[in-house]
Every structure is written in structure tokens, then in C-alpha cells.
C-alpha positions in Angstrom: -0.2 -0.2 -0.1 2.4 2.8 -1.4 1.5 6.1 -0.3 -0.7 4.9 3.0 1.4 5.4 6.4 0.7 7.5 9.4 3.2 10.1 10.1 3.8 10.9 14.2 4.6 14.5 14.9 3.9 14.1 18.9 2.9 11.8 21.7 2.5 13.8 24.1 -0.4 15.0 26.2 -1.1 17.8 28.1 2.5 18.5 29.1 5.6 18.2 26.5 8.3 16.3 27.8 12.4 16.2 26.9 11.2 13.0 24.1 7.7 14.2 23.3 6.2 17.0 21.5 2.3 17.9 21.5 0.5 16.0 19.4 0.4 16.1 15.6 -0.1 13.0 12.9 -0.1 13.6 9.5 -1.9 10.5 7.2 -0.8 9.8 4.1 -3.2 8.6 1.7 -2.9 8.1 -1.3 -2.5 11.9 -2.8 -4.2 13.4 0.3 -2.6 14.7 3.4 -4.9 14.7 6.7 -3.2 16.9 9.9 -5.0 15.4 12.9 -4.5 17.4 15.8 -1.7 20.0 15.6 -0.1 21.2 18.5 3.0 23.3 19.7 5.8 22.6 17.8 4.3 21.1 15.1 5.6 22.8 12.7 9.6 22.4 13.6 8.2 18.3 13.8 7.0 18.4 10.3 10.4 19.7 9.4 12.3 16.7 11.3 10.2 14.5 9.7 10.0 15.4 6.3 6.8 16.5 6.0 6.7 19.7 3.5 3.0 21.5 4.0 2.4 21.4 0.4 1.6 17.7 1.5 -1.3 19.1 3.5 -4.8 19.1 2.0 -7.0 18.8 5.4 -6.6 19.5 8.8 -8.2 17.7 11.3 -8.3 18.9 15.0 -10.4 16.8 17.6 -11.3 20.0 20.0 -9.6 23.0 21.3 -7.3 21.9 24.1 -3.8 23.7 23.8 -2.3 20.3 22.9 -4.1 19.3 20.1 -4.1 22.8 18.6 -2.0 25.5 19.7 0.5 24.3 16.8 -2.5 25.7 14.6 -1.0 28.9 13.9 2.2 28.4 12.8 1.0 25.4 10.2 -0.9 27.5 8.4 1.1 30.6 8.6 3.6 27.8 7.0 0.9 27.1 4.9 1.0 30.7 3.8 4.8 31.2 3.6 5.1 28.0 1.1 2.4 29.8 -0.8 0.5 25.8 -0.8 -1.2 26.3 -4.2 -4.4 23.8 -3.7 -7.4 24.3 -1.4 -6.8 23.7 2.3 -10.0 22.3 4.4 -10.1 22.7 8.1 -12.9 20.2 10.3 -13.3 20.6 13.4 -16.2 21.0 16.0 -18.6 23.6 14.6 -19.0 24.7 19.1 -15.5 25.7 18.6 -15.5 28.1 16.0 -14.8 31.2 18.1 -11.4 29.4 19.2 -10.6 28.5 15.9 -11.3 31.8 14.7 -8.3 33.2 17.3 -6.0 30.7 16.2 -6.4 31.2 12.3 -5.4 35.1 12.9 -3.8 34.7 15.8 -0.6 36.6 13.9 0.1 38.6 10.4 1.2 35.9 7.9 0.6 35.6 4.1 -2.8 34.8 4.0 -2.2 33.3 0.6 -3.4 29.5 0.4 -7.2 28.8 0.0 -8.5 27.5 3.1 -11.6 26.4 3.4 -13.2 26.0 7.1 -15.9 22.8 7.4 -17.0 22.2 10.7 -18.4 19.6 11.9 -22.2 20.0 13.2 -23.4 22.5 15.5 -25.6 20.2 17.4 -23.8 17.2 19.3 -26.5 14.8 18.2 -26.6 15.2 14.4 -22.8 14.3 15.0 -23.5 10.6 15.2 -22.7 10.1 11.5 -21.2 13.6 10.0 -20.1 13.1 6.4 -17.7 15.5 6.0 -16.3 14.3 3.0 -17.0 12.1 -0.1 -14.8 11.8 -2.7 -16.3 8.7 -4.3 -12.0 7.2 -3.3 -13.1 7.6 0.3 -15.3 8.7 3.0 -14.6 11.1 5.8 -16.7 11.4 9.0 -16.9 12.9 12.2 -18.8 11.3 15.4 -18.9 13.2 19.1 -16.8 11.9 21.8 -17.1 12.3 25.7 -14.4 14.6 26.7 -14.5 17.5 28.7 -15.2 20.0 26.1 -17.2 19.2 22.6 -15.0 16.8 20.9 -15.1 14.5 17.5 -13.4 11.6 16.6 -12.8 11.0 12.9 -12.7 7.6 10.4 -11.7 7.7 6.9 -13.0 4.7 5.1 -12.5 3.4 1.4 -15.3 1.2 -0.1 -14.4 -2.0 -1.2 -13.8 -2.5 -4.9 -12.5 -5.5 -6.9 -8.9 -6.1 -8.1 -7.9 -7.6 -11.5 -6.4 -10.7 -11.8 -3.5 -10.7 -15.1 -3.3 -14.1 -15.4 -7.4 -14.4 -16.2 -7.0 -11.2 -18.0 -4.3 -12.7 -20.0 -5.9 -15.9 -20.3 -8.7 -14.2 -22.4 -6.7 -12.0 -24.5 -7.4 -8.6 -22.5 -4.7 -6.0 -22.5 -4.3 -2.0 -22.6 -7.7 0.1 -22.9 -9.3 -2.9 -22.7 -8.9 -3.2 -19.2 -9.7 0.2 -17.9 -13.2 -0.1 -20.0 -13.8 -3.3 -18.6 -13.3 -2.2 -15.1 -15.7 0.7 -15.4 -18.4 -1.0 -17.1 -18.2 -4.0 -15.6 -18.4 -5.9 -19.3 -16.8 -6.1 -22.5 -17.2 -7.8 -25.1 -14.5 -9.0 -27.1 -13.5 -11.6 -29.9 -17.5 -12.2 -30.6 -17.9 -13.4 -26.1 -19.1 -11.3 -23.4 -16.3 -10.8 -20.6 -18.1 -10.0 -17.4 -15.9 -7.8 -14.7 -16.1 -11.1 -11.9 -14.9 -13.1 -14.2 -11.5 -11.6 -14.3 -11.3 -10.1 -11.0 -11.7 -10.8 -7.2 -13.1 -8.8 -4.3 -10.7 -6.1 -2.5 -11.8 -4.6 0.5 -11.4 -1.2 1.7 -9.1 0.1 3.8 -10.5 1.9 7.1 -8.5 4.3 9.6 -9.6 5.8 12.7 -8.4 8.8 15.0 -9.8 8.6 19.0 -8.6 11.4 21.0 -9.1 12.6 24.5 -12.2 10.7 25.7 -13.5 8.9 28.2 -14.9 4.7 27.4 -18.3 5.6 25.0 -20.5 4.0 22.2 -18.7 6.1 19.9 -15.5 5.4 20.7 -16.8 1.5 19.8 -18.5 2.8 16.1 -15.2 4.7 15.0 -12.7 1.8 15.8 -15.4 -0.8 13.9 -13.8 -2.6 11.4 -10.2 -0.5 11.1 -7.7 -2.0 9.7 -5.3 0.7 11.9 -6.5 3.3 14.7 -4.8 5.8 16.5 -6.0 6.0 20.1 -5.1 8.1 23.5 -3.7 6.0 25.9 -3.3 8.7 28.3 -2.8 6.9 31.5 -1.4 3.1 32.8 -3.9 1.2 35.3 -2.0 2.3 38.5 -3.8 5.9 37.3 -7.1 4.3 36.1 -9.0 6.3 38.5 -7.8 9.4 36.8 -9.3 8.5 33.9 -12.9 8.9 33.6 -12.6 11.9 35.7 -10.1 14.2 33.3 -12.3 12.6 30.2 -9.4 10.3 28.9 -8.6 6.4 28.6 -6.2 4.3 30.0 -4.2 1.5 27.6 -6.0 -1.2 28.5 -9.5 0.7 27.6 -7.9 1.3 24.3 -7.1 -2.2 23.7 -10.8 -3.5 24.8 -11.9 -1.0 21.9 -9.5 -2.0 19.5 -10.7 -5.4 20.6 -14.2 -4.4 20.1 -13.6 -3.2 16.8 -11.5 -6.1 15.3 -9.2 -3.6 14.5 -5.9 -4.5 13.3 -3.2 -2.1 14.2 -3.4 -0.1 17.0 -1.3 3.1 17.9 -1.4 3.9 21.6 -0.2 7.7 22.1 -1.4 10.9 24.1 0.6 9.9 26.9 0.9 11.8 30.4 4.0 13.7 31.5 3.7 11.1 34.7 5.1 8.7 32.9 8.0 10.2 31.5 10.5 7.8 32.7 8.0 4.7 32.3 9.2 2.0 30.1 6.6 2.1 27.1 6.6 -1.5 27.4 4.1 -1.2 30.1 1.3 0.6 27.9 1.7 -2.1 25.3 1.6 -4.7 27.7 -1.7 -3.7 29.3 -3.7 -3.4 26.0 -2.0 -6.1 25.0 -3.4 -8.1 27.5 -7.4 -7.7 26.3 -6.3 -7.2 22.2 -4.4 -9.6 20.2 -3.6 -7.7 17.0 -0.7 -5.7 16.6 0.1 -2.4 19.0 2.0 -0.1 18.1 3.5 2.5 21.5 4.1 5.7 19.5 7.5 7.5 19.9 7.8 10.8 18.1 8.8 11.0 14.2 7.6 7.4 14.0 6.3 6.0 10.7 3.7 3.5 10.9 2.3 1.9 7.7 -1.1 0.8 7.1 -1.5 -2.9 7.3 -1.9 -4.7 4.0 -5.3 -5.4 2.8 -7.6 -8.2 4.3 -8.1 -10.8 2.6 -11.8 -11.6 1.2 -13.6 -15.0 1.5 
């Protein structure tokens, strides 16, 4: 799956540490670049990670606590400075419109980029399935989460399709432009015979990504994770501090594992770690999530790159 990977720019929660910057995650999805939760210092982390401002096509903010949004002025300024030619769409909870406005206009900068605001619904009840974008090739939705301020999570899905089988195409003498026509039309008449698409192809599962940040356990966290190939999920606390999680509107690593297990997730990326664990072995987060989840677990570190897993096999 060339062109589909997660670049981790920061992994700290409320306060950065010597080794962890504030949040920041870039999802490279074919020609798209979705930047999630640009916390303070994201612009510099992009330089260290080799991420260009011109790669960003959408910015997705879950909520307006500083560790998830204070990097926005710098990122927007860099987009203007680099004179990014394409539109950049910004998604965020509509209840945070005032804060987005402050961040967007926090300083003088070259306001030359085509920035479009696309907030997610003014009524949290409507957010049960808010479609933010649907290109045909993929669909981006938002759902409300359970935090201390209005917060949304994101899910990006690719529709199921079909994969051409070169051996079957060759056996029937189909090549060149005829392959594209067959894929588009579903059938092709050649050499006096009608060839149907299902004769020369097989089902191909669409891929799914979810971003679940700053929430208590809630139904929508499970819904966002359902069937995902890869999720980024907050794991602010370890079991020793589990009583703090609901009080502050967060998850433990074990709860992140529960969400991933229930959704049949393939790769779980744990992030958003409390500064109280600056000297803890990261393996403790993996161990606690792994006690309830049997898939791949990545304990995120700044500047890591995590590829989306290969497509699920069908049938």
C-alpha cells in the first residue's frame, strides 16, 4: 500500500516532555495529507519528519485544548509562506468556532493559501454520522466523543472494490485500454464473447482508519474503531491511575485495547501519554493494551512512521 502511512509528529498529552512533543499526526493516504491535532511545535516536528506543508490537504482538529491545536497558527502560517497552491480544508467541532477563529488569525502572515473552514455540526446529537467529505475514493466522517469540552473523533473509509487478476485477463487476451473499459463498465465484448468483470477480478476490501483522541469510554469510540485496519487511540493513563481517566475524560491503555478488540482492529497505535510517565518503560502501555487485544500494537514515539497494514484477504 504505497502512499498510505501515518507519520507521528508528537505523542505527549497536556505537557510536552524532553522526548515527546505535543500531539501531531499526518496520515498520508494516496495523494491526500490529513493533519490531525497539530499541537504546539508541530511545524518544527514536520521539518524533522520530512513533512512538507504542501502535503497537507486537510486539517482535522478533535477539540480545542491547547495540546491539540496550539500548533495551528504556525502550520497555517507555513502553508501561506510556502504558497501552497491547493485548497486546505479545516474540520473541527462547530462549538469551537470562536477558538478556531482566534487561532487562524493569531498573527500576521501571508494569507495566500485557499483555506476552507468545514466545521462538524452545531448540534452534537447530529454528529452521530456527520459526513465531512465523500470523494468516491474515500469518505471522512466525524462522531462526538466524551471529553470535558466538545470533542469529535474521525473515521476515514475506502469503499470495497475489485482487484483485477492478470492471469485471467491474459487467458482471455484482454489488455491495454480494454482493461480500463471493463473495470468502468462492468463488462466487455471481445472476440464475439461478453466478458463480465467478476470473471477477471476478485473482491478487494476497502481500508479504514480511525482517530480517537481525548475521550472516556463511549459508544462512538467503539463505532469509530469498528472494522478499522489502523486506529490512533489515546492511552493517557496506565492501570495504576485508572481512576483518573473518567474524571479527566481520558482512556487507559487497557481501555484503548478494549476498543480495538471490540472493533476487530488490526493495528492499534497508542499515543497521548501523560507526562507523569516520562520515565516509564513504553512497553507497559503495550502490555496493558495487549492483555485484552491480540492485534499489532505500536506504542507511538515522536517521528515514527507506521504503514497501514496490507489489505484484508476476502473470502
